[in-house]
TORKOL-4160 file (C-alpha; in steps of 0.2 Angstrom, whole numbers, padded with zeros to 4 digits, m for minus):
300
<pt num="1" X="m0210" Y="0187" Z="0578"/>
<pt num="2" X="m0214" Y="0169" Z="0573"/>
<pt num="3" X="m0227" Y="0160" Z="0563"/>
<pt num="4" X="m0236" Y="0144" Z="0567"/>
<pt num="5" X="m0241" Y="0130" Z="0555"/>
<pt num="6" X="m0224" Y="0124" Z="0549"/>
<pt num="7" X="m0210" Y="0114" Z="0556"/>
<pt num="8" X="m0198" Y="0128" Z="0559"/>
<pt num="9" X="m0199" Y="0145" Z="0566"/>
<pt num="10" X="m0192" Y="0160" Z="0556"/>
<pt num="11" X="m0185" Y="0175" Z="0562"/>
<pt num="12" X="m0188" Y="0186" Z="0547"/>
<pt num="13" X="m0177" Y="0201" Z="0553"/>
<pt num="14" X="m0162" Y="0189" Z="0556"/>
<pt num="15" X="m0164" Y="0181" Z="0538"/>
<pt num="16" X="m0164" Y="0198" Z="0531"/>
<pt num="17" X="m0148" Y="0203" Z="0538"/>
<pt num="18" X="m0139" Y="0186" Z="0540"/>
<pt num="19" X="m0133" Y="0180" Z="0523"/>
<pt num="20" X="m0123" Y="0192" Z="0513"/>
<pt num="21" X="m0135" Y="0205" Z="0507"/>
<pt num="22" X="m0130" Y="0202" Z="0489"/>
<pt num="23" X="m0139" Y="0197" Z="0473"/>
<pt num="24" X="m0128" Y="0185" Z="0465"/>
<pt num="25" X="m0140" Y="0176" Z="0453"/>
<pt num="26" X="m0156" Y="0180" Z="0443"/>
<pt num="27" X="m0160" Y="0163" Z="0434"/>
<pt num="28" X="m0167" Y="0152" Z="0448"/>
<pt num="29" X="m0170" Y="0134" Z="0443"/>
<pt num="30" X="m0185" Y="0126" Z="0451"/>
<pt num="31" X="m0179" Y="0109" Z="0443"/>
<pt num="32" X="m0160" Y="0108" Z="0448"/>
<pt num="33" X="m0148" Y="0109" Z="0434"/>
<pt num="34" X="m0140" Y="0093" Z="0440"/>
<pt num="35" X="m0156" Y="0084" Z="0439"/>
<pt num="36" X="m0160" Y="0090" Z="0421"/>
<pt num="37" X="m0142" Y="0084" Z="0416"/>
<pt num="38" X="m0149" Y="0066" Z="0418"/>
<pt num="39" X="m0160" Y="0068" Z="0403"/>
<pt num="40" X="m0148" Y="0076" Z="0390"/>
<pt num="41" X="m0142" Y="0068" Z="0374"/>
<pt num="42" X="m0124" Y="0064" Z="0368"/>
<pt num="43" X="m0122" Y="0083" Z="0365"/>
<pt num="44" X="m0127" Y="0088" Z="0382"/>
<pt num="45" X="m0143" Y="0096" Z="0375"/>
<pt num="46" X="m0162" Y="0094" Z="0377"/>
<pt num="47" X="m0177" Y="0094" Z="0366"/>
<pt num="48" X="m0190" Y="0105" Z="0373"/>
<pt num="49" X="m0209" Y="0103" Z="0371"/>
<pt num="50" X="m0219" Y="0119" Z="0375"/>
<pt num="51" X="m0236" Y="0114" Z="0381"/>
<pt num="52" X="m0244" Y="0131" Z="0379"/>
<pt num="53" X="m0239" Y="0132" Z="0360"/>
<pt num="54" X="m0241" Y="0113" Z="0358"/>
<pt num="55" X="m0224" Y="0112" Z="0349"/>
<pt num="56" X="m0207" Y="0105" Z="0350"/>
<pt num="57" X="m0195" Y="0119" Z="0349"/>
<pt num="58" X="m0183" Y="0118" Z="0334"/>
<pt num="59" X="m0167" Y="0123" Z="0344"/>
<pt num="60" X="m0161" Y="0111" Z="0358"/>
<pt num="61" X="m0156" Y="0119" Z="0374"/>
<pt num="62" X="m0144" Y="0116" Z="0388"/>
<pt num="63" X="m0150" Y="0111" Z="0406"/>
<pt num="64" X="m0145" Y="0129" Z="0411"/>
<pt num="65" X="m0158" Y="0136" Z="0399"/>
<pt num="66" X="m0174" Y="0126" Z="0405"/>
<pt num="67" X="m0184" Y="0125" Z="0421"/>
<pt num="68" X="m0180" Y="0142" Z="0428"/>
<pt num="69" X="m0188" Y="0159" Z="0432"/>
<pt num="70" X="m0180" Y="0176" Z="0433"/>
<pt num="71" X="m0179" Y="0181" Z="0452"/>
<pt num="72" X="m0190" Y="0167" Z="0457"/>
<pt num="73" X="m0181" Y="0166" Z="0474"/>
<pt num="74" X="m0175" Y="0184" Z="0475"/>
<pt num="75" X="m0180" Y="0194" Z="0491"/>
<pt num="76" X="m0180" Y="0212" Z="0497"/>
<pt num="77" X="m0169" Y="0214" Z="0512"/>
<pt num="78" X="m0167" Y="0232" Z="0516"/>
<pt num="79" X="m0176" Y="0245" Z="0507"/>
<pt num="80" X="m0173" Y="0242" Z="0488"/>
<pt num="81" X="m0158" Y="0231" Z="0491"/>
<pt num="82" X="m0161" Y="0213" Z="0485"/>
<pt num="83" X="m0153" Y="0196" Z="0490"/>
<pt num="84" X="m0153" Y="0180" Z="0481"/>
<pt num="85" X="m0147" Y="0170" Z="0496"/>
<pt num="86" X="m0162" Y="0160" Z="0496"/>
<pt num="87" X="m0157" Y="0152" Z="0480"/>
<pt num="88" X="m0138" Y="0153" Z="0481"/>
<pt num="89" X="m0137" Y="0147" Z="0499"/>
<pt num="90" X="m0152" Y="0138" Z="0504"/>
<pt num="91" X="m0158" Y="0129" Z="0489"/>
<pt num="92" X="m0140" Y="0126" Z="0483"/>
<pt num="93" X="m0136" Y="0116" Z="0499"/>
<pt num="94" X="m0152" Y="0105" Z="0496"/>
<pt num="95" X="m0146" Y="0102" Z="0478"/>
<pt num="96" X="m0128" Y="0099" Z="0482"/>
<pt num="97" X="m0133" Y="0086" Z="0495"/>
<pt num="98" X="m0146" Y="0078" Z="0484"/>
<pt num="99" X="m0135" Y="0077" Z="0469"/>
<pt num="100" X="m0123" Y="0064" Z="0478"/>
<pt num="101" X="m0138" Y="0053" Z="0481"/>
<pt num="102" X="m0145" Y="0054" Z="0464"/>
<pt num="103" X="m0128" Y="0050" Z="0456"/>
<pt num="104" X="m0128" Y="0034" Z="0466"/>
<pt num="105" X="m0146" Y="0030" Z="0460"/>
<pt num="106" X="m0141" Y="0033" Z="0442"/>
<pt num="107" X="m0125" Y="0022" Z="0443"/>
<pt num="108" X="m0131" Y="0007" Z="0453"/>
<pt num="109" X="m0136" Y="m0009" Z="0445"/>
<pt num="110" X="m0155" Y="m0006" Z="0443"/>
<pt num="111" X="m0160" Y="m0025" Z="0446"/>
<pt num="112" X="m0150" Y="m0026" Z="0462"/>
<pt num="113" X="m0145" Y="m0009" Z="0468"/>
<pt num="114" X="m0133" Y="m0007" Z="0483"/>
<pt num="115" X="m0141" Y="0009" Z="0490"/>
<pt num="116" X="m0142" Y="0011" Z="0509"/>
<pt num="117" X="m0159" Y="0015" Z="0517"/>
<pt num="118" X="m0152" Y="0032" Z="0523"/>
<pt num="119" X="m0149" Y="0036" Z="0505"/>
<pt num="120" X="m0167" Y="0032" Z="0500"/>
<pt num="121" X="m0173" Y="0043" Z="0515"/>
<pt num="122" X="m0162" Y="0057" Z="0509"/>
<pt num="123" X="m0169" Y="0056" Z="0492"/>
<pt num="124" X="m0187" Y="0055" Z="0497"/>
<pt num="125" X="m0184" Y="0071" Z="0508"/>
<pt num="126" X="m0177" Y="0079" Z="0492"/>
<pt num="127" X="m0192" Y="0075" Z="0482"/>
<pt num="128" X="m0203" Y="0083" Z="0496"/>
<pt num="129" X="m0193" Y="0099" Z="0495"/>
<pt num="130" X="m0194" Y="0098" Z="0476"/>
<pt num="131" X="m0213" Y="0096" Z="0476"/>
<pt num="132" X="m0215" Y="0112" Z="0486"/>
<pt num="133" X="m0202" Y="0122" Z="0475"/>
<pt num="134" X="m0210" Y="0120" Z="0458"/>
<pt num="135" X="m0222" Y="0132" Z="0449"/>
<pt num="136" X="m0235" Y="0118" Z="0449"/>
<pt num="137" X="m0237" Y="0121" Z="0468"/>
<pt num="138" X="m0238" Y="0140" Z="0468"/>
<pt num="139" X="m0256" Y="0140" Z="0471"/>
<pt num="140" X="m0256" Y="0127" Z="0484"/>
<pt num="141" X="m0241" Y="0135" Z="0493"/>
<pt num="142" X="m0250" Y="0152" Z="0493"/>
<pt num="143" X="m0265" Y="0144" Z="0501"/>
<pt num="144" X="m0255" Y="0136" Z="0514"/>
<pt num="145" X="m0247" Y="0153" Z="0518"/>
<pt num="146" X="m0264" Y="0161" Z="0518"/>
<pt num="147" X="m0270" Y="0149" Z="0531"/>
<pt num="148" X="m0255" Y="0149" Z="0542"/>
<pt num="149" X="m0257" Y="0157" Z="0559"/>
<pt num="150" X="m0245" Y="0171" Z="0562"/>
<pt num="151" X="m0240" Y="0179" Z="0578"/>
<pt num="152" X="m0231" Y="0195" Z="0579"/>
<pt num="153" X="m0228" Y="0208" Z="0592"/>
<pt num="154" X="m0222" Y="0222" Z="0580"/>
<pt num="155" X="m0230" Y="0219" Z="0563"/>
<pt num="156" X="m0248" Y="0216" Z="0560"/>
<pt num="157" X="m0251" Y="0198" Z="0553"/>
<pt num="158" X="m0260" Y="0204" Z="0538"/>
<pt num="159" X="m0246" Y="0216" Z="0533"/>
<pt num="160" X="m0233" Y="0202" Z="0536"/>
<pt num="161" X="m0244" Y="0189" Z="0526"/>
<pt num="162" X="m0244" Y="0201" Z="0511"/>
<pt num="163" X="m0225" Y="0204" Z="0511"/>
<pt num="164" X="m0218" Y="0194" Z="0497"/>
<pt num="165" X="m0201" Y="0192" Z="0505"/>
<pt num="166" X="m0210" Y="0184" Z="0520"/>
<pt num="167" X="m0220" Y="0173" Z="0509"/>
<pt num="168" X="m0205" Y="0166" Z="0499"/>
<pt num="169" X="m0196" Y="0163" Z="0516"/>
<pt num="170" X="m0211" Y="0154" Z="0523"/>
<pt num="171" X="m0213" Y="0144" Z="0507"/>
<pt num="172" X="m0196" Y="0137" Z="0509"/>
<pt num="173" X="m0201" Y="0129" Z="0525"/>
<pt num="174" X="m0217" Y="0121" Z="0520"/>
<pt num="175" X="m0207" Y="0105" Z="0515"/>
<pt num="176" X="m0200" Y="0104" Z="0533"/>
<pt num="177" X="m0217" Y="0104" Z="0540"/>
<pt num="178" X="m0223" Y="0091" Z="0528"/>
<pt num="179" X="m0208" Y="0080" Z="0533"/>
<pt num="180" X="m0212" Y="0083" Z="0551"/>
<pt num="181" X="m0230" Y="0078" Z="0549"/>
<pt num="182" X="m0225" Y="0062" Z="0540"/>
<pt num="183" X="m0213" Y="0058" Z="0555"/>
<pt num="184" X="m0227" Y="0060" Z="0567"/>
<pt num="185" X="m0240" Y="0049" Z="0557"/>
<pt num="186" X="m0241" Y="0031" Z="0561"/>
<pt num="187" X="m0235" Y="0020" Z="0547"/>
<pt num="188" X="m0248" Y="0007" Z="0542"/>
<pt num="189" X="m0238" Y="m0001" Z="0527"/>
<pt num="190" X="m0220" Y="m0003" Z="0522"/>
<pt num="191" X="m0216" Y="0004" Z="0505"/>
<pt num="192" X="m0204" Y="m0004" Z="0493"/>
<pt num="193" X="m0192" Y="0006" Z="0483"/>
<pt num="194" X="m0186" Y="0000" Z="0466"/>
<pt num="195" X="m0176" Y="0006" Z="0451"/>
<pt num="196" X="m0180" Y="0001" Z="0433"/>
<pt num="197" X="m0168" Y="0003" Z="0419"/>
<pt num="198" X="m0172" Y="0003" Z="0400"/>
<pt num="199" X="m0159" Y="m0001" Z="0387"/>
<pt num="200" X="m0162" Y="0015" Z="0378"/>
<pt num="201" X="m0168" Y="0033" Z="0383"/>
<pt num="202" X="m0187" Y="0033" Z="0385"/>
<pt num="203" X="m0192" Y="0045" Z="0399"/>
<pt num="204" X="m0196" Y="0063" Z="0398"/>
<pt num="205" X="m0194" Y="0076" Z="0412"/>
<pt num="206" X="m0207" Y="0089" Z="0415"/>
<pt num="207" X="m0209" Y="0105" Z="0426"/>
<pt num="208" X="m0220" Y="0094" Z="0437"/>
<pt num="209" X="m0209" Y="0078" Z="0438"/>
<pt num="210" X="m0217" Y="0068" Z="0452"/>
<pt num="211" X="m0231" Y="0056" Z="0449"/>
<pt num="212" X="m0242" Y="0051" Z="0464"/>
<pt num="213" X="m0254" Y="0037" Z="0463"/>
<pt num="214" X="m0266" Y="0048" Z="0473"/>
<pt num="215" X="m0263" Y="0066" Z="0474"/>
<pt num="216" X="m0259" Y="0070" Z="0493"/>
<pt num="217" X="m0272" Y="0082" Z="0501"/>
<pt num="218" X="m0264" Y="0082" Z="0518"/>
<pt num="219" X="m0246" Y="0084" Z="0523"/>
<pt num="220" X="m0245" Y="0066" Z="0531"/>
<pt num="221" X="m0251" Y="0058" Z="0515"/>
<pt num="222" X="m0235" Y="0062" Z="0506"/>
<pt num="223" X="m0228" Y="0048" Z="0516"/>
<pt num="224" X="m0242" Y="0036" Z="0512"/>
<pt num="225" X="m0246" Y="0037" Z="0493"/>
<pt num="226" X="m0236" Y="0028" Z="0480"/>
<pt num="227" X="m0224" Y="0039" Z="0470"/>
<pt num="228" X="m0214" Y="0038" Z="0454"/>
<pt num="229" X="m0201" Y="0049" Z="0446"/>
<pt num="230" X="m0189" Y="0046" Z="0431"/>
<pt num="231" X="m0171" Y="0050" Z="0438"/>
<pt num="232" X="m0163" Y="0050" Z="0420"/>
<pt num="233" X="m0168" Y="0046" Z="0402"/>
<pt num="234" X="m0168" Y="0028" Z="0405"/>
<pt num="235" X="m0171" Y="0025" Z="0423"/>
<pt num="236" X="m0186" Y="0027" Z="0434"/>
<pt num="237" X="m0188" Y="0026" Z="0453"/>
<pt num="238" X="m0203" Y="0021" Z="0462"/>
<pt num="239" X="m0209" Y="0019" Z="0480"/>
<pt num="240" X="m0225" Y="0008" Z="0482"/>
<pt num="241" X="m0234" Y="m0001" Z="0496"/>
<pt num="242" X="m0236" Y="m0016" Z="0484"/>
<pt num="243" X="m0221" Y="m0021" Z="0474"/>
<pt num="244" X="m0224" Y="m0018" Z="0456"/>
<pt num="245" X="m0222" Y="m0034" Z="0445"/>
<pt num="246" X="m0218" Y="m0027" Z="0428"/>
<pt num="247" X="m0214" Y="m0010" Z="0420"/>
<pt num="248" X="m0214" Y="m0012" Z="0402"/>
<pt num="249" X="m0212" Y="0001" Z="0388"/>
<pt num="250" X="m0231" Y="0004" Z="0387"/>
<pt num="251" X="m0231" Y="0010" Z="0405"/>
<pt num="252" X="m0216" Y="0021" Z="0402"/>
<pt num="253" X="m0226" Y="0030" Z="0388"/>
<pt num="254" X="m0241" Y="0031" Z="0399"/>
<pt num="255" X="m0230" Y="0039" Z="0412"/>
<pt num="256" X="m0223" Y="0051" Z="0399"/>
<pt num="257" X="m0241" Y="0056" Z="0394"/>
<pt num="258" X="m0246" Y="0059" Z="0412"/>
<pt num="259" X="m0230" Y="0070" Z="0415"/>
<pt num="260" X="m0236" Y="0081" Z="0400"/>
<pt num="261" X="m0253" Y="0082" Z="0407"/>
<pt num="262" X="m0248" Y="0088" Z="0424"/>
<pt num="263" X="m0234" Y="0099" Z="0418"/>
<pt num="264" X="m0238" Y="0118" Z="0417"/>
<pt num="265" X="m0228" Y="0122" Z="0402"/>
<pt num="266" X="m0211" Y="0113" Z="0398"/>
<pt num="267" X="m0206" Y="0095" Z="0395"/>
<pt num="268" X="m0189" Y="0090" Z="0390"/>
<pt num="269" X="m0181" Y="0074" Z="0383"/>
<pt num="270" X="m0165" Y="0068" Z="0375"/>
<pt num="271" X="m0173" Y="0061" Z="0360"/>
<pt num="272" X="m0185" Y="0071" Z="0348"/>
<pt num="273" X="m0193" Y="0055" Z="0342"/>
<pt num="274" X="m0197" Y="0049" Z="0360"/>
<pt num="275" X="m0204" Y="0067" Z="0364"/>
<pt num="276" X="m0215" Y="0066" Z="0349"/>
<pt num="277" X="m0221" Y="0049" Z="0354"/>
<pt num="278" X="m0225" Y="0056" Z="0372"/>
<pt num="279" X="m0235" Y="0070" Z="0365"/>
<pt num="280" X="m0244" Y="0058" Z="0353"/>
<pt num="281" X="m0248" Y="0047" Z="0368"/>
<pt num="282" X="m0254" Y="0062" Z="0378"/>
<pt num="283" X="m0266" Y="0067" Z="0365"/>
<pt num="284" X="m0272" Y="0049" Z="0363"/>
<pt num="285" X="m0276" Y="0048" Z="0381"/>
<pt num="286" X="m0286" Y="0064" Z="0380"/>
<pt num="287" X="m0295" Y="0057" Z="0365"/>
<pt num="288" X="m0300" Y="0041" Z="0374"/>
<pt num="289" X="m0304" Y="0051" Z="0390"/>
<pt num="290" X="m0293" Y="0040" Z="0401"/>
<pt num="291" X="m0279" Y="0052" Z="0406"/>
<pt num="292" X="m0284" Y="0053" Z="0424"/>
<pt num="293" X="m0283" Y="0034" Z="0425"/>
<pt num="294" X="m0265" Y="0034" Z="0420"/>
<pt num="295" X="m0258" Y="0034" Z="0438"/>
<pt num="296" X="m0268" Y="0018" Z="0443"/>
<pt num="297" X="m0263" Y="0010" Z="0426"/>
<pt num="298" X="m0244" Y="0015" Z="0429"/>
<pt num="299" X="m0243" Y="0008" Z="0446"/>
<pt num="300" X="m0253" Y="m0008" Z="0443"/>
């Protein structure tokens, strides 16, 4: 049995028996812990804004205590036996590799970073994998899976498509299909990566942390549109077709406002005052009616 529509083929039966049939974890982080650690304060903690409740939580939290769902990547393997290998092995490997690159990006001199092209490419691949991992893309991922052509000699495609284990395994491969489509697409422009550093903590981190100038609608468009993501409380990475001239504090707060807008529920920050200011900026954008114009203004 294989499926069509993504870069790799999955042998479901092999995956169900290959990696230690054990459930070693329950709290599955869709934003890796190592990434959240770049936004902690001197006590190693985070202030948390709950968008649904419209409040900043009184109690600070550790990176382990945010951006996770119970059993998000747990799958059924044999009967009622469950495995967390998708989280503990597959996603852990992605995170371990990415953490080395992001550590470099956080430590390099922002104005003149000595980061190899290969490191940037690895980082961009991580961002694609992160995009297809977060709750904000649950509906989109489900739609991709529903439209994927499945070929099976032993199980009806409909039954397989409804199998939650299969859906989780297939979702884990959507990023690879995205990367493959980017590789196959002709490159019309050369994008410029850049790092910007602020003297003090200023950026928030949300459960939907990637800002695109234009939301991609096709897989190949992930390699064509400008993107931006804060990689720590004081440093932001961007990849743009036209080099950005300046990125002053007002743009940083606009970025924060848009992160709150596109986040489903949680936004964190090292500084309560900055988080409060970000929420105020978000509400001001709503009042003015220019929230959806934020990406164009940020990238200008």
